[in-house]
NUTI-411829 format. One record per residue (C-alpha): x, z, y; residue in three letters. Coordinates in steps of 0.2 Angstrom, whole numbers, padded with zeros to 4 digits, always signed. Layout:
<lumzas>
XZYala/...
</lumzas>
This chain:
<lumzas>
-0013-0675+0776met/+0001-0676+0790lys/+0001-0662+0802met/+0000-0664+0820thr/+0014-0657+0831ile/+0003-0642+0836asp/-0001-0639+0818glu/+0017-0640+0813gln/+0021-0627+0827val/+0008-0615+0821glu/+0013-0617+0803tyr/+0032-0615+0806leu/+0029-0600+0818met/+0018-0591+0805arg/+0026-0574+0800gly/+0039-0574+0814thr/+0043-0558+0823glu/+0053-0557+0839tyr/+0047-0540+0846gly/+0043-0549+0862asp/+0028-0560+0864glu/+0036-0569+0879ala/+0052-0574+0869leu/+0040-0579+0855lys/+0031-0591+0866gln/+0047-0598+0873val/+0053-0602+0856met/+0036-0610+0851ala/+0036-0621+0867asp/+0054-0626+0863glu/+0050-0630+0845leu/+0035-0641+0851arg/+0046-0651+0863gln/+0060-0653+0850arg/+0047-0659+0838leu/+0040-0672+0850ile/+0058-0678+0855asp/+0063-0679+0837ala/+0047-0689+0833glu/+0051-0701+0847lys/+0069-0703+0841glu/+0063-0706+0823gly/+0074-0692+0816arg/+0070-0675+0807pro/+0075-0659+0814leu/+0091-0651+0807arg/+0087-0633+0802val/+0098-0620+0794tyr/+0100-0602+0789cys/+0117-0594+0784gly/+0119-0582+0769tyr/+0135-0572+0767asp/+0140-0570+0749pro/+0145-0551+0750arg/+0137-0548+0733thr/+0135-0559+0718ala/+0116-0559+0718asp/+0101-0564+0730leu/+0086-0553+0730his/+0068-0555+0736leu/+0072-0550+0754gly/+0084-0565+0755his/+0069-0577+0751thr/+0060-0573+0767ile/+0071-0585+0777thr/+0072-0597+0762met/+0053-0599+0761arg/+0053-0604+0780lys/+0067-0617+0776leu/+0056-0623+0762arg/+0042-0626+0775gln/+0053-0636+0786phe/+0057-0646+0770gln/+0039-0649+0766glu/+0037-0657+0784leu/+0051-0669+0781gly/+0065-0660+0791his/+0083-0658+0786glu/+0088-0641+0779val/+0106-0634+0777val/+0109-0619+0766phe/+0125-0612+0774leu/+0136-0601+0763ile/+0146-0590+0775gly/+0162-0589+0765asn/+0172-0587+0781tyr/+0160-0575+0790thr/+0159-0564+0774ser/+0178-0560+0777leu/+0172-0549+0792ile/+0154-0545+0787gly/+0139-0545+0798asp/+0138-0529+0808pro/+0120-0532+0814ser/+0111-0521+0802asp/+0124-0508+0800lys/+0129-0492+0810asp/+0145-0491+0800ile/+0160-0502+0798leu/+0157-0515+0784arg/+0172-0516+0771pro/+0181-0532+0772gln/+0181-0543+0756leu/+0195-0553+0749ser/+0194-0572+0749pro/+0193-0571+0730glu/+0178-0559+0730gln/+0169-0570+0743val/+0172-0586+0732gln/+0166-0578+0716glu/+0150-0572+0725asn/+0147-0589+0733ala/+0148-0598+0716arg/+0130-0592+0711thr/+0122-0592+0728tyr/+0116-0610+0729ala/+0109-0610+0711glu/+0099-0595+0715gln/+0093-0603+0731ala/+0085-0618+0722tyr/+0072-0606+0715arg/+0064-0608+0732val/+0072-0623+0740leu/+0070-0641+0735asp/+0087-0645+0727arg/+0086-0664+0731glu/+0082-0660+0749lys/+0095-0646+0752thr/+0112-0648+0760leu/+0124-0635+0755val/+0138-0631+0767lys/+0152-0618+0769phe/+0157-0612+0786asn/+0176-0610+0781ala/+0176-0629+0783asp/+0176-0627+0802trp/+0179-0609+0806leu/+0196-0609+0797ser/+0202-0623+0809lys/+0199-0614+0825leu/+0215-0608+0834asn/+0218-0593+0845phe/+0215-0604+0861ala/+0198-0609+0854asp/+0194-0591+0851leu/+0198-0586+0869ile/+0188-0600+0876glu/+0173-0595+0865leu/+0175-0576+0868ala/+0175-0579+0887ser/+0156-0582+0886asn/+0153-0563+0882phe/+0155-0546+0890thr/+0160-0530+0881ile/+0144-0523+0888gln/+0133-0535+0878gln/+0140-0529+0862phe/+0139-0511+0866leu/+0121-0512+0871thr/+0117-0517+0853arg/+0109-0503+0843glu/+0121-0502+0829asn/+0136-0502+0840phe/+0128-0490+0852lys/+0125-0477+0839leu/+0143-0478+0833arg/+0149-0477+0851trp/+0138-0461+0854glu/+0144-0453+0838arg/+0162-0457+0843gly/+0165-0468+0828asp/+0177-0483+0829ala/+0170-0500+0834ile/+0183-0513+0828tyr/+0187-0528+0839leu/+0185-0540+0824his/+0167-0535+0822glu/+0163-0543+0838thr/+0170-0560+0832phe/+0155-0561+0820tyr/+0142-0566+0833ser/+0154-0579+0840ile/+0158-0586+0823met/+0139-0588+0819gln/+0136-0596+0836gly/+0150-0608+0832tyr/+0142-0612+0815asp/+0126-0618+0825ala/+0137-0629+0836tyr/+0148-0636+0822ala/+0132-0642+0813met/+0123-0648+0829arg/+0107-0639+0823thr/+0090-0639+0831asp/+0083-0624+0823val/+0091-0608+0815gln/+0081-0596+0804val/+0086-0578+0803gly/+0079-0560+0801gly/+0075-0549+0816thr/+0093-0541+0814asp/+0099-0558+0819gln/+0091-0559+0836leu/+0107-0556+0846phe/+0117-0568+0835asn/+0105-0582+0837ile/+0096-0580+0853val/+0111-0573+0863thr/+0127-0580+0854ala/+0122-0596+0847ala/+0111-0602+0861arg/+0124-0598+0874lys/+0139-0606+0864leu/+0129-0622+0861met/+0125-0623+0879thr/+0143-0620+0884phe/+0149-0633+0872met/+0137-0646+0879gly/+0123-0646+0866glu/+0105-0642+0867lys/+0103-0624+0862pro/+0095-0621+0844asn/+0078-0614+0842ile/+0077-0597+0834ala/+0064-0594+0821ile/+0065-0575+0818ile/+0057-0568+0802met/+0052-0550+0798gly/+0063-0539+0787ile/+0056-0535+0770leu/+0057-0517+0765pro/+0063-0512+0748gly/+0054-0504+0734thr/+0054-0488+0743asp/+0043-0496+0756gly/+0053-0490+0771val/+0071-0496+0772val/+0076-0514+0771arg/+0079-0521+0754met/+0097-0519+0749ser/+0107-0520+0733lys/+0118-0506+0739ser/+0103-0495+0741leu/+0096-0499+0724gly/+0079-0503+0732asn/+0080-0522+0729his/+0071-0534+0718ile/+0084-0546+0711pro/+0080-0565+0708leu/+0092-0565+0693asn/+0081-0554+0683ser/+0066-0556+0671thr/+0048-0559+0675ala/+0043-0542+0668glu/+0056-0533+0678asp/+0051-0542+0694met/+0032-0538+0691tyr/+0036-0520+0687gly/+0047-0518+0703lys/+0034-0525+0714val/+0021-0513+0706met/+0032-0499+0711ser/+0032-0503+0730val/+0021-0490+0740pro/+0004-0495+0745asp/+0009-0494+0764val/+0021-0508+0762ala/+0009-0521+0754met/+0003-0529+0770ser/+0021-0533+0774thr/+0024-0541+0757tyr/+0007-0550+0759phe/+0014-0559+0774arg/+0032-0561+0770leu/+0033-0565+0752val/+0016-0574+0746thr/+0010-0591+0748arg/-0007-0584+0754trp/-0015-0590+0770ser/-0018-0579+0785thr/-0037-0579+0781gln/-0034-0575+0762glu/-0023-0560+0768ile/-0036-0554+0780glu/-0049-0555+0767asp/-0039-0544+0755ile/-0035-0531+0768glu/-0053-0530+0773gln/-0058-0528+0755ser/-0046-0513+0754leu/-0052-0505+0770gln/-0070-0506+0764leu/-0066-0499+0747gly/-0071-0515+0738lys/-0054-0518+0731leu/-0043-0504+0723his/-0025-0504+0729pro/-0019-0505+0711arg/-0029-0521+0709asp/-0022-0528+0725ala/-0005-0524+0720lys/-0007-0532+0703met/-0013-0548+0712lys/+0002-0547+0723leu/+0014-0544+0709ala/+0007-0559+0699arg/+0008-0570+0715glu/+0026-0566+0718ile/+0031-0568+0699val/+0022-0584+0698glu/+0032-0591+0713ile/+0048-0588+0704phe/+0044-0589+0686tyr/+0028-0599+0684gly/+0010-0595+0680gly/+0012-0592+0661glu/+0027-0580+0663asp/+0017-0571+0677ala/+0003-0569+0665lys/+0014-0562+0651gln/+0023-0550+0663ala/+0006-0543+0669glu/+0001-0541+0651gln/+0017-0532+0647ala/+0015-0520+0662phe/-0003-0516+0657val/+0002-0512+0639gln/+0017-0501+0644ile/+0012-0492+0659phe/-0007-0492+0658gln/-0009-0490+0639his/+0007-0480+0637gly/+0015-0492+0624ala/+0034-0496+0622leu/+0039-0514+0624pro/+0040-0524+0609asp/+0057-0530+0612glu/+0072-0519+0618met/+0090-0522+0619glu/+0100-0511+0606glu/+0115-0501+0611phe/+0127-0493+0598thr/+0131-0475+0603leu/+0150-0471+0603gln/+0156-0453+0599ala/+0158-0442+0614gly/+0149-0454+0626gln/+0139-0445+0640thr/+0122-0449+0646val/+0128-0457+0662leu/+0141-0468+0652glu/+0127-0474+0640val/+0116-0479+0655met/+0131-0489+0663leu/+0137-0497+0647ala/+0119-0501+0642gly/+0116-0510+0659asn/+0102-0498+0664leu/+0110-0494+0681val/+0123-0504+0691thr/+0133-0489+0697ser/+0137-0471+0694lys/+0128-0465+0710ser/+0112-0474+0705glu/+0113-0466+0688gly/+0115-0449+0695arg/+0101-0451+0708arg/+0089-0456+0694leu/+0094-0441+0684leu/+0092-0429+0698met/+0074-0437+0701gln/+0069-0434+0683asn/+0069-0453+0681gly/+0078-0453+0664val/+0070-0450+0647arg/+0075-0450+0629leu/+0060-0452+0617asp/+0050-0445+0631gly/+0061-0430+0635glu/+0068-0429+0653val/+0087-0429+0655leu/+0095-0422+0670thr/+0113-0419+0666asp/+0124-0434+0669ala/+0139-0427+0660asn/+0131-0420+0644gln/+0135-0428+0628ser/+0121-0441+0623phe/+0109-0430+0613pro/+0104-0442+0599his/+0099-0460+0595pro/+0082-0465+0602gly/+0073-0475+0616val/+0081-0472+0632leu/+0070-0475+0647gln/+0077-0477+0665val/+0064-0478+0679gly/+0048-0486+0675lys/+0053-0502+0668arg/+0070-0501+0659arg/+0072-0497+0641phe/+0086-0496+0629leu/+0086-0493+0610lys/+0101-0482+0607val/+0107-0482+0588val/
</lumzas>
């Protein structure tokens, strides 16, 4: 059944988070009017979200905005998946209180190569336009930058929380970091977008920079659809590969299921609202059952894990992942299949963990060893530099196993 304009607004604003109810109402009102105008003109809205390929892999946190894009697709609107291969050369400072390292064009290009394919696990491939912002940002000259920058004051940037912290600590704030918001604002103008989707860390970039630049350039300002930030598997800090608390998309159904099960109970409600396909009523029913003690938190989390895995891998794989989890972690069994690794003479525990792809970095490996998260045939290992004791089953964390021979 076709949705009315009001139903579309309610659907598209679901899960948004602005930190200011007045701003949220302004965006909802603008969205309603833009939908009315677009319907009269017989055209879809043009909607986009940008993703900077600063790492090779996407994780579950990235899919929050993608799922919102998918909702726009379901309603017949035009969606652009923008790969920020030019903004990545700077790196978005919005969620950092330290300087981001600059990437080389080669690193960015390699990372960008896999982004779109991973995004199609959420977005409709046939209805998604993929664009690269180097196509227009690389053509701006110094005079263009001066004109665009004249719309902003230094004070506007210094009042941002991340810059403010660095200023108060006496840490350097580099001029090129302020270019990022301007570049992102120009993206919205270059594509003449109606709507931009982003996380709460993008409020300044979208609401201040993009809307101001589009107005300055003679276009209707785009409408900000701001989504909440998904915490990582620690349940506190935003999901990030660099922090090791992420749930990657390029994984397995079993790994994804297990990682969701490791999320603390306190973060479940956030996951309910940001990652599942459940309606508001379904979520409220689950939460009420938890509060009344009718539903055990473990069972609620298994329901959550099954739902998330099903979204990305399908029902059958989700069922098998749940069965594997129950067998291994509730019944204490080892997985039926494990990767094999041939031990080399003199290799240390940390070297085996790295070579066997059980950890992604030395720092992650040392952290897990210090936290008693590494076992060999059930015995805890804590010394990263000791020679690997003997062949056996090496377990890292709760879900990663390696048969060392």
